[in-house]
C-alpha positions in Angstrom: 18.5 -12.2 15.2 16.7 -13.8 18.1 14.4 -12.6 21.1 10.7 -12.6 21.8 8.0 -11.4 19.6 6.9 -8.0 20.7 3.3 -8.6 21.0 2.9 -11.7 22.5 6.4 -12.7 24.3 6.6 -15.4 22.0 10.4 -16.9 21.3 11.5 -15.8 17.6 14.4 -16.2 15.1 14.7 -14.4 12.1 17.7 -14.3 9.6 18.3 -11.0 7.8 19.9 -10.7 4.7 21.2 -7.4 3.4 24.2 -4.9 2.1 24.6 -3.6 5.9 23.0 -3.7 9.3 19.5 -4.7 9.9 16.9 -1.8 10.0 16.6 -0.9 13.6 12.7 -0.2 12.6 12.1 -3.5 11.4 14.0 -5.0 14.8 11.7 -3.2 16.9 8.8 -4.0 14.9 9.4 -7.7 15.6 11.0 -7.7 18.9 10.6 -4.7 20.8 13.4 -3.5 22.7 15.0 -6.8 23.6 17.0 -9.2 21.2 20.4 -10.5 20.3 22.2 -10.5 16.8 24.5 -12.5 15.7 26.2 -12.3 12.3 25.7 -15.7 10.5 28.6 -14.7 7.1 28.6 -13.2 4.2 27.6 -14.6 0.7 27.7 -13.6 -2.9 24.6 -11.8 -4.2 24.0 -14.6 -6.3 24.3 -17.1 -3.9 22.1 -15.6 -1.1 18.9 -18.4 -1.8 21.3 -21.0 -0.8 23.0 -19.2 1.7 19.4 -18.9 3.5 18.9 -22.6 3.1 22.0 -23.5 4.6 22.1 -21.1 7.6 18.4 -20.4 8.4 18.1 -23.7 10.8 15.8 -22.3 13.9 14.7 -19.2 12.1 11.2 -19.1 11.5 10.9 -15.7 8.9 13.7 -14.3 6.7 14.0 -11.0 5.4 16.1 -10.0 2.4 16.9 -6.6 1.3 17.0 -6.0 -2.6 17.1 -3.3 -5.1 16.4 -3.1 -8.6 20.4 -3.3 -9.4 20.7 -6.7 -7.7 21.4 -9.9 -9.6 18.5 -11.8 -11.0 18.7 -14.6 -8.0 17.9 -11.9 -5.7 15.5 -9.7 -7.6 13.6 -13.2 -8.3 13.6 -14.5 -4.7 10.1 -16.1 -3.9 8.5 -14.2 -1.1 6.3 -11.2 0.0 7.9 -8.2 -1.7 7.5 -5.6 0.9 8.7 -1.8 -0.2 10.8 -0.3 2.4 9.3 2.8 1.5 5.9 4.0 0.1 4.9 7.2 -1.2 1.5 8.9 -1.9 -0.5 12.0 -2.3 -3.9 13.6 -1.1 -6.4 15.5 -3.4 -6.9 19.2 -2.3 -9.0 20.5 -1.2 -9.7 18.0 1.5 -13.0 16.2 0.9 -16.1 17.5 3.1 -16.5 13.6 4.3 -12.7 13.8 5.3 -13.1 17.0 7.3 -16.5 15.7 8.9 -14.6 12.2 10.2 -14.6 11.7 13.6 -11.0 11.8 13.9 -10.0 14.5 11.8 -13.2 17.0 13.2 -11.6 15.9 16.8 -8.0 17.3 15.8 -9.6 20.3 14.3 -11.7 20.8 17.3 -8.3 20.4 19.5 -6.6 23.3 17.2 -9.4 25.7 17.6 -9.8 25.1 21.4 -6.2 25.8 21.8 -6.2 28.9 19.6 -3.8 27.8 17.5 -2.3 30.0 14.6 0.1 29.5 11.5 2.4 31.2 9.3 4.7 30.7 6.5 8.3 31.9 6.6 11.4 31.5 4.2 13.3 33.0 6.8 16.6 30.9 7.1 16.6 31.7 11.2 13.5 30.1 11.9 14.7 27.2 9.4 17.6 27.0 11.9 15.4 26.7 15.1 13.0 24.2 13.4 16.1 21.5 12.4 17.7 21.7 15.7 14.7 22.3 18.0 11.6 20.7 16.7 12.5 18.3 13.7 15.6 16.2 15.2 13.9 16.2 18.9 10.7 15.2 17.5 11.9 12.4 15.4 14.3 10.8 18.2 11.4 11.1 20.8 9.1 9.7 18.4 10.9 6.9 16.8 14.0 6.3 19.0 16.6 4.1 17.2 14.5 3.7 14.4 14.2 7.4 13.4 15.4 8.3 9.8 16.7 11.8 10.1 17.7 14.0 7.3 21.0 15.8 7.5 20.7 19.7 7.8 21.6 20.0 4.3 19.1 17.6 3.1 16.6 19.6 5.0 17.7 22.8 3.9 17.3 21.7 0.3 13.7 21.1 0.8 13.4 24.5 2.5 15.2 26.1 -0.4 12.9 24.8 -2.8 9.5 25.8 -0.6 9.0 27.3 2.8 8.4 26.7 6.6 5.1 26.6 8.3 5.1 27.5 12.0 2.4 26.8 14.5 2.5 29.1 17.4 0.2 28.7 20.7 -0.1 32.3 22.4 3.2 34.0 21.8 5.4 30.5 21.2 6.3 28.5 18.2 5.5 24.9 19.1 5.8 23.1 16.1 6.8 23.2 12.2 6.9 21.5 8.5 8.8 22.3 5.8 6.9 22.2 2.5 8.6 21.8 -0.6 7.3 22.7 -4.2 8.7 20.1 -6.8 7.2 19.5 -10.1 4.5 21.8 -9.5 3.3 20.5 -6.3 3.5 20.9 -2.8 5.1 18.0 -0.8 4.8 18.2 3.0 8.2 16.9 3.8 9.8 17.2 7.5 7.9 18.1 10.8 8.6 18.5 14.3 7.4 19.9 17.5 9.5 22.0 20.1 11.8 19.8 22.1 9.8 16.6 20.9 7.8 17.6 23.6 4.4 15.5 23.6 2.5 18.4 25.3 3.0 20.2 22.0 1.3 17.3 20.3 -1.4 16.4 22.5 -2.6 20.0 22.1 -3.1 19.7 18.7 0.4 21.0 17.1 0.9 18.1 14.6 -2.9 18.2 13.7 -2.7 21.8 13.2 0.2 21.3 10.4 -2.0 18.9 8.6 -5.2 21.0 9.1 -3.6 24.4 8.3 -1.0 23.5 5.5 -3.8 21.3 3.5 -6.2 24.1 3.7 -4.1 26.9 2.9 -2.7 25.0 -0.2 -6.1 24.1 -1.3 -7.2 28.1 -1.1 -4.1 28.8 -3.2 -5.3 26.4 -6.1 -3.2 23.2 -5.7 -5.3 20.0 -6.5 -2.5 17.6 -4.8 -0.3 17.7 -2.0 2.6 15.2 -1.7 2.7 13.0 1.5 6.1 11.9 1.6 7.5 8.3 2.3 5.7 6.2 4.7 6.5 2.5 6.1 4.6 0.0 4.2 3.4 -1.9 7.4 -0.4 -1.1 7.7 -0.4 -0.3 11.5 2.3 2.1 11.6 1.4 4.8 13.2 2.3 7.7 10.8 1.1 5.7 7.7 -2.6 5.3 9.9 -2.2 9.2 10.7 -1.7 10.3 7.0 -4.7 8.1 5.9 -7.2 9.6 7.7 -6.4 12.9 5.9 -6.9 11.1 2.5 -3.3 9.9 1.8 -3.4 7.9 -1.3 -0.7 5.6 -2.3 0.9 6.1 -5.4 4.0 4.3 -5.6 7.3 3.1 -3.9 10.9 3.7 -3.2 13.5 1.2 -5.4 14.5 -0.9 -2.1 12.1 -3.7 -0.9 12.2 -6.3 1.9 11.6 -10.0 0.6 9.8 -11.7 3.5 9.7 -15.4 3.7 8.0 -17.8 6.3 10.3 -20.5 6.8 8.4 -22.1 10.0 5.0 -21.8 11.5 6.1 -21.4 14.9 3.8 -19.2 17.5 6.3 -16.1 17.1 6.4 -16.0 13.5 2.4 -16.3 13.5 1.8 -13.6 16.1 4.1 -11.3 14.3 2.5 -11.7 11.0 -1.1 -11.2 12.5 -0.2 -8.3 14.5 1.7 -6.5 11.3 -0.3 -6.4 8.1 1.6 -5.1 5.0 1.4 -3.7 1.7 3.5 -6.1 -0.9 3.9 -6.0 -4.6 2.4 -8.8 -6.5 2.1 -9.3 -10.5 3.4 -5.3 -10.3 0.6 -4.3 -8.2 0.4 -3.2 -4.7 -2.0 -5.4 -2.6 -2.3 -5.7 1.5 -1.9 -8.9 3.1 -3.3 -9.5 6.6 -2.9 -12.8 8.4 -4.6 -14.8 11.1 -2.8 -17.0 13.4 -5.7 -19.2 14.4 -5.7 -21.2 11.1 -9.3 -21.3 10.6 -11.1 -20.5 7.4 -12.4 -16.7 7.5 -16.1 -16.1 7.4 -17.8 -14.0 5.0 -18.2 -11.4 7.8 -14.7 -11.8 8.5 -13.8 -10.7 5.1 -15.9 -8.1 4.7 -14.5 -6.6 7.7 -10.8 -7.1 6.8 -11.9 -5.3 3.5 -13.6 -2.3 5.2 -10.2 -2.0 7.6 -7.7 -2.6 5.2 -8.9 -1.5 1.9 -6.4 1.8 1.3 -6.8 4.1 -1.5 -4.1 3.1 -4.4 -4.1 -0.5 -3.4 -5.4 -3.5 -6.2 -6.8 -5.2 -3.3 -6.5 -6.9 0.2 -5.6 -10.6 0.4 -6.5 -12.9 3.8 -3.9 -15.2 4.8 -3.3 -18.1 7.5 -0.1 -17.6 9.0 0.1 -21.4 9.4 0.4 -21.5 5.4 4.3 -21.2 4.7 3.9 -21.4 0.9 6.1 -18.4 -0.9 4.3 -16.2 -3.0 5.9 -14.5 -6.1 6.4 -10.8 -5.7 
């Protein structure tokens, strides 16, 4: 893939190795909306390391999608081993420090100012309306081609094991969320705003889903709530939103993306600096933060980075220079 790095416009080429087409989310993260894709050929899994060396001329970054069932040459490939998806939960009831934080307090004020109300339902007619008119259009509006939209049967399975929360403004339902009960714990699964309308988000519809769900579940005696899967890039909007509600990382799904830095081009340095990520190191999850300047970080810099990116559930935060093209072991 080649194009211009999304945040700076610097030229950038990358090579991707995987069982299928590259994840649209990653493409948008790297290039934005403008890029060119060219197939570089096929390779046996055990020969991927050699294939990358042979076919990556002119590329600054390599992304290799792997799973635990892949052969050893792939599972031991050097690089930053970034989970495709991380999973997490929060404690209930929400801590007072969370509810009094500036961001959450603003959300709660918006919910109350717009007099939003909630209800729980197991009525399948409400589910059909939620899936077709809230969940699907909201996902498409928010994530475009990068949206991972569950099938009706998948979401219906969550609903069958749980219930649907609906948010009303006056006499109209504006947002909804499916909550699944599994292993004795509620999991906040899929959500959406009616017709994908951003006005429903701006008036507090999505905020109300989190506020009312976490409040009600805590009052019911639940001590934890699952927050589902999120991307492993620390600037991801969904992950940042979950974090303010007390999200704690508890694990990952099986698939990973191995990132290799092949060249210290301006484009690769800009991408790395713009998108700190979580990766697996010696069995633990660690945040990697990059600087494109190449200068050594001061004690103040390191403290600022620690304060910003330290995330509950991570073993630590590492600072890297984007000019350092070494390959750490995952």
